[in-house]
C-alpha positions as CSV (number, residue, x, y, z in Angstrom):
1,M,83.4,15.9,79.3
2,N,83.5,18.8,81.7
3,K,81.5,20.7,79.4
4,V,78.9,18.3,79.0
5,I,78.6,18.0,82.8
6,S,78.5,21.9,83.3
7,R,75.7,22.0,80.5
8,G,73.7,19.5,82.4
9,T,74.2,20.9,85.7
10,I,73.0,24.5,84.0
11,L,69.9,22.9,82.5
12,L,68.9,21.2,85.8
13,C,69.5,24.5,87.6
14,V,67.2,26.1,85.0
15,F,64.6,23.6,85.2
16,F,64.3,23.5,88.8
17,G,64.7,27.2,89.3
18,G,61.9,27.7,86.8
19,W,59.7,25.2,88.8
20,F,60.5,26.7,92.0
21,L,59.4,30.2,90.7
22,L,56.2,28.9,89.4
23,Q,55.4,27.2,92.5
24,Q,55.7,30.5,94.2
25,V,53.0,32.1,92.1
26,N,49.9,32.3,93.8
27,W,47.5,31.0,90.8
28,L,44.4,30.8,93.0
29,G,45.0,34.3,94.2
30,I,45.2,35.6,90.5
31,F,42.4,33.7,89.7
32,K,40.1,35.1,92.4
33,I,41.6,38.7,92.1
34,N,42.0,39.5,88.5
35,P,38.4,40.0,86.8
36,L,40.0,40.0,83.3
37,I,41.7,36.6,83.6
38,R,38.3,35.4,85.3
39,N,36.1,36.8,82.6
40,E,38.0,35.9,79.3
41,Y,40.2,33.0,80.2
42,V,38.7,31.1,83.1
43,K,35.0,31.6,81.9
44,K,35.8,29.8,78.7
45,I,37.3,26.9,80.6
46,E,34.2,26.9,83.0
47,V,31.7,26.7,80.0
48,K,33.3,23.9,78.4
49,L,33.9,22.2,81.6
50,G,30.3,22.6,82.4
51,E,29.4,20.9,79.0
52,M,31.8,17.9,79.3
53,M,30.7,17.4,82.8
54,F,27.0,17.6,82.2
55,K,27.3,14.9,79.2
56,D,29.4,12.7,81.7
57,F,26.9,12.6,84.5
58,T,23.7,12.2,82.2
59,S,25.5,9.4,80.3
60,R,25.1,7.7,83.6
61,N,22.2,9.0,85.2
62,S,19.1,10.1,83.1
63,V,17.4,13.5,83.5
64,V,13.9,13.2,85.1
65,D,11.6,14.9,82.7
66,D,8.3,14.4,84.4
67,S,6.6,18.0,84.1
68,L,5.1,18.1,87.5
69,A,8.5,17.0,89.1
70,V,10.3,19.6,87.2
71,A,7.9,22.3,87.9
72,T,8.1,21.5,91.6
73,I,11.8,21.7,91.8
74,D,11.8,24.7,89.6
75,S,9.3,26.7,92.0
76,M,11.7,26.0,94.9
77,V,14.8,27.3,93.2
78,T,13.0,30.3,91.8
79,K,11.6,31.3,95.3
80,I,15.0,31.3,96.7
81,C,16.6,33.1,93.6
82,D,14.0,35.7,93.5
83,A,14.4,36.4,97.2
84,N,18.1,36.8,97.0
85,N,18.6,38.6,93.8
86,I,19.9,35.6,92.0
87,D,19.8,35.6,88.2
88,R,17.5,32.3,87.9
89,K,17.7,32.6,84.0
90,E,21.6,31.9,84.4
91,L,21.1,28.9,86.6
92,K,20.5,25.3,85.2
93,V,18.9,23.0,87.5
94,Y,18.5,19.2,86.9
95,L,16.9,16.4,88.6
96,L,18.8,13.1,87.9
97,D,17.7,9.6,88.5
98,S,20.1,8.1,91.0
99,E,19.6,6.4,94.4
100,E,22.7,8.4,95.7
101,V,21.7,10.8,98.4
102,N,23.4,13.9,96.9
103,A,23.3,17.2,95.1
104,F,26.2,19.1,94.0
105,A,27.1,22.2,91.8
106,L,28.9,21.8,88.4
107,P,30.8,24.5,86.5
108,N,28.8,27.4,84.7
109,H,25.9,27.7,87.2
110,Q,24.6,24.1,86.9
111,L,22.9,22.4,90.0
112,M,22.5,18.7,90.0
113,I,19.9,17.0,92.4
114,Y,19.6,13.2,92.7
115,T,16.1,11.6,93.3
116,G,17.8,9.6,95.9
117,L,18.3,13.0,98.1
118,V,14.5,14.1,97.4
119,K,13.5,10.5,98.8
120,K,15.2,11.0,102.0
121,T,13.9,14.5,102.7
122,S,10.9,14.5,104.9
123,S,9.9,18.1,103.7
124,P,10.4,20.7,101.0
125,E,11.8,23.0,103.7
126,A,14.7,20.3,104.3
127,L,15.2,20.1,100.4
128,C,15.4,23.8,100.1
129,G,18.1,23.8,102.7
130,V,20.2,21.6,100.6
131,I,19.3,23.7,97.4
132,G,20.4,26.9,99.3
133,H,23.8,25.5,100.4
134,E,24.4,24.4,96.9
135,L,23.2,27.8,95.4
136,A,25.8,29.6,97.8
137,H,28.4,27.5,96.4
138,I,27.4,28.6,92.7
139,E,27.1,32.3,93.7
140,K,30.4,32.3,95.6
141,D,32.2,30.7,92.7
142,H,33.4,27.9,94.9
143,V,33.4,25.4,92.1
144,M,36.0,26.9,89.8
145,Q,38.1,28.0,92.9
146,S,38.3,24.4,94.0
147,L,39.1,23.1,90.7
148,V,41.9,25.5,90.1
149,R,43.2,24.8,93.5
150,E,43.0,21.0,93.2
151,L,44.0,20.5,89.5
152,G,45.5,23.7,88.2
153,I,44.5,25.9,85.2
154,G,47.0,24.0,82.9
155,T,45.2,20.7,83.7
156,L,41.7,22.2,83.3
157,F,42.7,23.6,79.8
158,A,44.2,20.1,78.9
159,I,40.9,18.5,79.6
160,I,38.7,20.8,77.6
161,S,41.3,20.8,74.9
162,G,41.3,17.2,74.4
163,R,45.0,16.7,75.4
164,S,44.3,14.6,78.4
165,D,42.7,11.2,78.9
166,L,38.9,11.5,78.6
167,S,38.6,9.7,81.9
168,M,39.9,12.7,83.5
169,I,36.3,14.6,83.1
170,T,35.1,11.8,85.1
171,E,37.7,12.2,87.8
172,V,36.9,16.1,87.7
173,G,33.1,15.0,88.2
174,R,34.1,13.0,91.3
175,I,35.8,15.9,92.7
176,V,33.0,18.3,92.2
177,S,30.5,15.8,93.4
178,S,32.2,14.7,96.7
179,S,35.2,16.5,98.4
180,A,35.7,19.6,96.3
181,F,35.4,22.2,99.0
182,N,37.4,23.1,101.9
183,R,36.0,23.5,105.5
184,N,35.9,27.6,105.0
185,M,33.9,27.1,101.8
186,E,31.4,24.8,103.5
187,K,31.1,26.9,106.4
188,E,30.4,30.0,104.0
189,A,27.9,28.0,102.0
190,D,26.1,26.8,105.2
191,L,25.7,30.6,106.5
192,V,25.0,32.1,103.1
193,G,22.6,29.2,102.3
194,L,20.9,29.7,105.6
195,T,20.3,33.4,104.8
196,Y,19.1,32.5,101.4
197,I,16.2,30.4,102.7
198,Q,15.4,32.6,105.5
199,N,15.1,35.6,103.0
200,A,12.7,33.5,101.1
201,K,10.6,33.0,104.2
202,I,11.3,29.3,104.3
203,D,11.9,27.7,107.9
204,P,15.3,26.6,108.1
205,K,14.9,24.2,111.0
206,P,13.6,21.2,109.0
207,F,17.0,21.5,107.2
208,A,18.9,21.4,110.5
209,E,16.9,18.4,111.5
210,F,17.5,16.6,108.4
211,I,21.2,17.2,109.1
212,G,20.8,15.8,112.5
213,V,19.2,12.7,111.2
214,I,22.1,12.2,108.7
215,D,24.7,12.9,111.6
216,D,23.2,10.1,113.6
217,R,26.1,7.9,114.5
218,N,24.0,5.0,113.6
219,T,23.4,6.0,110.0
220,P,25.8,4.4,107.6
221,P,27.9,7.3,105.9
222,S,27.5,5.7,102.5
223,A,23.5,6.1,102.9
224,F,24.0,10.1,102.8
225,K,26.7,10.9,100.6
226,W,25.8,14.7,100.5
227,V,26.7,15.1,104.1
228,S,29.4,12.2,104.4
229,T,31.5,14.0,101.5
230,H,31.2,17.6,103.2
231,P,33.7,18.2,105.9
232,F,31.2,19.5,108.6
233,P,31.9,19.5,112.4
234,K,29.9,16.7,114.0
235,D,27.6,19.2,115.9
236,R,26.6,20.7,112.5
237,K,22.9,20.5,113.5
238,E,23.6,22.7,116.6
239,Y,25.7,25.1,114.7
240,L,22.9,25.7,112.2
241,L,20.5,26.1,114.8
242,Q,22.5,28.8,116.7
243,N,22.8,30.7,113.3
244,I,19.1,30.8,112.6
245,S,17.7,34.5,112.9
246,K,15.4,34.8,116.0
247,Q,13.6,37.6,114.6
248,R,12.4,35.6,111.5
249,T,9.2,33.9,112.4
250,N,7.0,34.7,109.4
251,Y,8.0,31.5,107.5
252,K,5.6,30.4,104.8
253,P,4.9,27.0,103.1
254,V,7.2,26.5,100.1
255,I,4.7,24.3,98.2
256,S,1.2,22.8,99.3
257,S,1.4,19.5,101.0
258,S,-0.5,18.0,98.3
259,T,2.1,19.0,95.8
260,W,4.9,17.8,98.0
261,E,3.2,14.4,98.3
262,T,2.6,14.2,94.6
263,F,6.2,15.1,93.8
264,K,7.3,12.5,96.2
265,E,5.1,9.8,94.7
266,I,6.7,10.6,91.1
267,I,10.2,10.4,92.6
268,E,9.4,7.1,94.3
269,E,8.5,5.7,90.9
270,E,11.6,6.8,89.1
């Protein structure tokens, strides 16, 4: 009897000792620092996750395929990418038909923009501000860093290998499209995104004004999910305005006013 108890005690010690040691490993640190792991292992997970999440989102929201609408969004994204040495060919941008006011990045360099967001923006400059912010998340690798932090590599691998419930991919999508990023990541995306659009000679003030409208205390949070799910300070508009470069005054129109009006009309009909 004593032997059984001793063996049981040893097994428990081994189990909890192993668990404790695993808890001490900085998996996120390894993920961020080791380029070999990032390139060969995590990249495979990222590509597969991106494919699965794209299928999940597009199964619930149709992709807008109007040629003028697609070309308009593409011209905005390309303008920002070209001005900041971002590989446009690697980036995949989709306009999805949804009344939700949201835009978000998915694994494997994917940017999803909802028509609901386009309808709420009053200018192409404001929309470009949102695009710049999301591009910053993509370029700074915030998406996979956040998923590794929230779920762990093991869970992500189980999802792509079919070892977990299929509903998990929807849960991962919920995390990415809502509260995936911490405050530091959001601040970095704000500052980097601001630099992106200014480098593209796009006036950032309409974006700050757009944030101000959304942050209005009389606006229901559910009406603007893109901001309500981002942990920004209440004075975000002022914060953005303070960080706008005073030297940059040579801003140029993103697209013509007629193109913007036609684009908005197409989106309103979706």
